[in-house]
C-alpha positions in Angstrom: 0.0 0.0 0.0 1.2 3.5 -0.8 1.1 6.4 1.6 -2.5 7.5 2.1 -2.0 10.9 0.6 -0.6 9.3 -2.6 -2.7 6.2 -2.8 -4.8 7.1 -5.8 -1.9 8.3 -8.0 0.4 5.4 -6.9 -2.4 2.8 -7.6 -2.9 4.3 -11.1 0.8 4.1 -11.7 1.0 0.6 -10.4 -1.8 -0.7 -12.6 -0.4 1.0 -15.7 3.1 -0.5 -15.0 1.7 -4.0 -14.8 0.4 -3.7 -18.3 3.5 -2.3 -20.0 6.3 -0.2 -18.6 6.9 1.2 -22.1 3.3 2.4 -22.4 3.2 6.2 -23.2 0.0 6.5 -21.1 2.2 5.6 -18.0 4.1 8.9 -18.3 1.4 11.2 -16.9 0.7 8.7 -14.0 4.3 8.7 -13.1 4.6 12.5 -13.3 1.4 12.8 -11.1 3.0 10.6 -8.5 6.2 12.5 -8.5 4.4 15.9 -8.3 2.2 14.7 -5.5 5.2 13.4 -3.5 7.1 16.6 -3.8 4.1 18.8 -3.1 3.3 16.7 0.1 6.8 17.2 1.4 6.7 21.0 0.6 3.4 21.6 2.2 3.4 19.2 5.1 6.9 18.2 6.2 9.7 20.2 7.7 13.5 19.8 7.0 15.9 18.9 9.8 19.6 18.7 9.4 21.5 15.4 9.9 25.1 15.1 10.9 26.9 13.8 7.9 29.7 11.3 8.3 30.1 11.2 4.5 33.0 13.4 3.3 31.9 16.2 1.0 28.1 15.5 1.4 25.5 17.4 3.4 22.2 15.6 4.3 18.9 16.5 5.8 15.7 14.6 6.7 12.0 15.4 6.4 10.0 15.3 9.6 6.2 14.9 9.9 4.9 14.7 13.4 7.1 12.2 15.2 8.3 10.5 12.0 11.5 11.1 10.2 12.5 10.2 6.6 15.6 8.7 5.2 18.6 11.0 4.5 18.2 13.4 1.6 21.3 14.8 -0.2 21.0 18.5 0.2 23.2 19.1 -2.9 20.8 17.4 -5.2 17.3 17.9 -3.8 15.1 20.5 -5.6 12.1 22.1 -3.8 10.6 23.4 -7.0 7.9 20.9 -8.0 7.4 22.4 -11.4 11.1 22.4 -12.3 11.4 18.7 -11.4 8.2 17.6 -13.3 9.0 19.8 -16.3 12.5 18.3 -16.6 11.3 14.7 -16.3 8.4 15.3 -18.7 10.8 16.7 -21.3 13.1 13.7 -20.8 10.3 11.4 -21.5 9.8 13.2 -24.8 13.4 12.6 -25.6 14.6 16.1 -24.8 17.9 15.8 -22.8 19.1 18.9 -21.0 22.5 20.3 -22.0 23.7 20.3 -18.4 24.0 16.8 -16.8 24.0 18.3 -13.3 20.6 19.9 -13.8 19.2 16.6 -15.0 20.7 14.7 -12.2 19.2 17.0 -9.5 15.8 16.6 -11.1 16.1 12.8 -11.3 17.3 12.5 -7.8 14.5 14.7 -6.4 11.9 12.7 -8.4 13.3 9.4 -7.3 13.6 10.1 -3.6 10.4 12.1 -2.9 8.0 9.1 -2.9 10.2 7.0 -0.6 10.6 10.0 1.7 6.8 10.5 1.9 6.4 6.8 2.6 9.0 7.1 5.5 7.0 9.8 7.3 3.5 8.5 6.7 3.8 4.7 7.1 5.5 2.1 9.3 7.7 -0.6 7.9 6.8 -0.2 4.2 9.8 -1.2 2.1 7.9 -2.6 -0.8 6.2 0.5 -2.3 9.3 2.7 -2.4 11.2 -0.1 -4.1 8.4 -0.7 -6.6 8.1 3.0 -7.3 11.8 3.2 -8.1 11.5 0.2 -10.5 8.5 1.9 -12.2 10.4 5.2 -12.5 13.7 3.7 -13.8 12.0 1.0 -15.9 9.8 3.5 -17.7 12.6 6.0 -18.3 14.8 3.2 -19.8 11.9 1.7 -21.8 11.2 5.1 -23.3 14.9 5.8 -24.0 15.5 2.4 -25.6 12.0 2.3 -27.3 11.7 -1.3 -26.1 9.4 -3.2 -23.7 11.3 -5.0 -20.8 10.7 -8.6 -19.7 10.8 -9.7 -16.1 11.8 -13.3 -16.7 14.1 -15.4 -19.0 13.7 -18.9 -20.4 16.5 -21.2 -19.3 16.9 -24.2 -21.7 18.3 -27.5 -20.3 18.7 -30.9 -21.8 15.5 -32.2 -20.4 13.2 -29.2 -20.0 12.8 -25.5 -20.3 12.2 -23.4 -17.2 11.6 -19.7 -16.6 13.8 -17.7 -14.2 12.4 -14.5 -12.6 15.0 -11.8 -13.1 15.4 -8.0 -13.3 14.4 -6.0 -16.3 15.7 -7.5 -19.6 15.5 -5.5 -22.8 15.9 -7.0 -26.3 16.7 -4.0 -28.5 16.4 -5.9 -31.7 18.8 -6.9 -34.5 22.4 -5.4 -34.4 21.9 -3.9 -31.0 22.8 -4.9 -27.5 20.6 -6.7 -25.1 20.3 -5.0 -21.7 20.1 -6.5 -18.2 18.8 -3.7 -15.9 18.4 -4.4 -12.2 17.1 -1.6 -10.0 17.7 -1.4 -6.2 17.0 1.1 -3.5 20.4 0.0 -2.0 22.8 -2.9 -2.5 23.2 -3.9 1.1 21.0 -6.9 0.7 21.5 -9.7 -1.8 23.4 -7.6 -4.4 25.3 -10.8 -5.4 22.1 -11.8 -7.2 22.7 -9.0 -9.7 26.0 -10.6 -10.7 24.5 -14.1 -10.5 21.7 -13.2 -13.0 24.4 -11.6 -15.3 26.3 -14.9 -15.1 23.2 -16.9 -16.1 22.7 -14.6 -19.1 26.4 -14.9 -20.0 26.2 -18.7 -19.8 23.1 -18.9 -21.9 24.0 -16.4 -24.6 27.7 -15.7 -24.4 29.7 -13.1 -22.6 28.9 -9.5 -23.6 25.7 -10.4 -25.4 23.8 -8.8 -22.5 25.1 -5.5 -21.0 24.4 -5.3 -17.3 23.3 -1.8 -16.0 22.7 -1.7 -12.3 20.7 1.3 -11.1 20.7 2.2 -7.3 19.1 5.0 -5.3 21.8 5.4 -2.6 23.8 3.6 0.1 23.0 6.0 2.9 22.3 4.6 6.4 20.6 7.1 8.8 21.1 6.4 12.5 18.3 8.0 14.4 19.9 7.4 17.8 22.6 10.0 17.2 21.1 11.7 14.1 23.9 10.8 11.8 24.2 9.4 8.3 26.9 7.2 6.8 27.4 5.3 3.5 27.7 1.5 3.7 30.0 0.4 0.8 31.8 -2.9 0.1 34.1 -2.1 -2.8 36.4 -5.1 -2.3 33.4 -7.4 -2.5 32.2 -5.7 -5.7 35.7 -6.1 -7.2 35.6 -9.8 -6.5 32.1 -10.2 -8.0 33.1 -8.3 -11.1 36.3 -10.3 -11.4 35.1 -13.8 -10.6 31.4 -14.0 -11.3 30.4 -11.7 -14.2 31.0 -8.3 -15.7 28.5 -5.5 -15.3 28.9 -2.8 -17.9 27.7 0.2 -15.7 26.5 1.0 -12.3 24.3 4.1 -12.0 23.5 5.9 -8.8 21.2 8.7 -7.9 23.6 9.5 -5.0 27.0 8.1 -6.1 29.2 6.8 -3.2 32.8 8.0 -3.8 34.2 4.5 -2.7 32.4 2.9 -5.6 33.2 5.7 -8.1 36.9 4.9 -7.6 36.4 1.4 -8.9 36.8 2.7 -12.4 40.5 3.3 -11.5 41.5 -0.3 -10.9 41.0 -3.7 -12.5 38.4 -4.9 -13.5 37.5 -1.2 -14.1 33.8 -1.0 -13.1 32.2 2.2 -14.2 30.1 3.8 -11.4 28.4 7.0 -12.5 25.4 9.3 -11.8 22.1 8.0 -13.3 21.8 11.2 -15.4 24.8 10.0 -17.4 22.7 7.2 -18.8 20.7 9.6 -21.0 23.9 11.0 -22.6 25.3 7.5 -23.5 22.3 5.1 -24.0 22.8 5.2 -27.7 26.4 4.1 -27.3 25.3 1.4 -24.8 22.8 0.1 -27.3 25.5 -0.6 -29.9 26.9 -4.2 -30.2 29.1 -5.1 -27.3 32.9 -5.0 -27.7 35.1 -7.8 -26.7 36.4 -8.0 -23.1 39.9 -7.3 -24.3 38.8 -4.1 -26.1 36.8 -2.9 -23.0 39.9 -3.4 -20.8 42.1 -1.5 -23.3 39.7 1.4 -23.4 39.3 1.5 -19.6 43.1 1.5 -19.2 43.5 4.3 -21.8 40.9 6.4 -19.9 42.8 6.1 -16.6 46.2 7.1 -18.1 
C-alpha cells in the first residue's frame, strides 16, 4: 500500500506499470505521483539537518509529526515541484538537458520524494518505495530504448525449459545490445544476485551479449539514535564479484558513493556513475558489445 495521501496516484501508476512499462500512457501517471510526493513534502513536512559522516556531502531529513525520513542529499534535492516535473516530462519526450548536473538534480528529487513520503507516513513499508523506483527507472529506460522490458528469462536445459524470474531485460532488436537492468534502493541486501543473474545470461547467450546496467538509489544509512548518516559500501566485494562471477557494464547511482566511483581506476574497471549520465550515453550502450579485451584496453586508456 502506498502512503494514504498518494494512494490514488500510486495505484494508477502501479496498474499501468503492470500492463506495460513502455506504455506512453504511463508517463502522466508517473509524473502525477512525482508531483504529489514533492508537493506533500513541501506543504506538510519540515526539514531537519542530519550530521553527515560522508565526506563532502550534506544531508537533511524530512519530519512529519514524530516520524523522520531517510537521509536526503542537500546538494541534489530540488524544492521546485514544477522544475522537477518539467525536466522529467521533457526527458520522457526525448529532450535531454545540456547540463547533466541539472538533469541529475531533477532525477534525484523525483526518485527520492515518494520514498521520503512513505517514510514519514507509514511504518515498515519497504515494498512500495522499491516498486516506485522500479517503475520510474524502468519507464525511463523503456522510453529511451524504445523497447518493452521482460521480467523473466527462459532457461533451456537438456530435459526441459524453465523460466527464471529476473530483473528488467531488454531485447533491443537486431544489431543492437541486449540489456540487463536491475534496480535497487540500495545494494546492502542480496546484491550478489545481480552478478548471478548476469552470469546466467552470459552462460546462456555468451559473454557481452547482455550488458548489465545496475541502477541504485543510494547507500546511505541514517542512525536516528545520534542523528547521523553514513554510507555503507563494500568495494572489495564488488571487485571480487566483477572479477570472478560476471562483468557489469555500468552501475548508475542517484547518489554516487565515492568509494564505488573509484572502482573505475582499478582492474576490473567497473564504471560507477550518476544516473543522469545514462541519458547521454544510452545510444552508445545500445551498440553491439565490444570484446572484453577491447573494453579493458579502453578503460586503461581512460585512466592514463
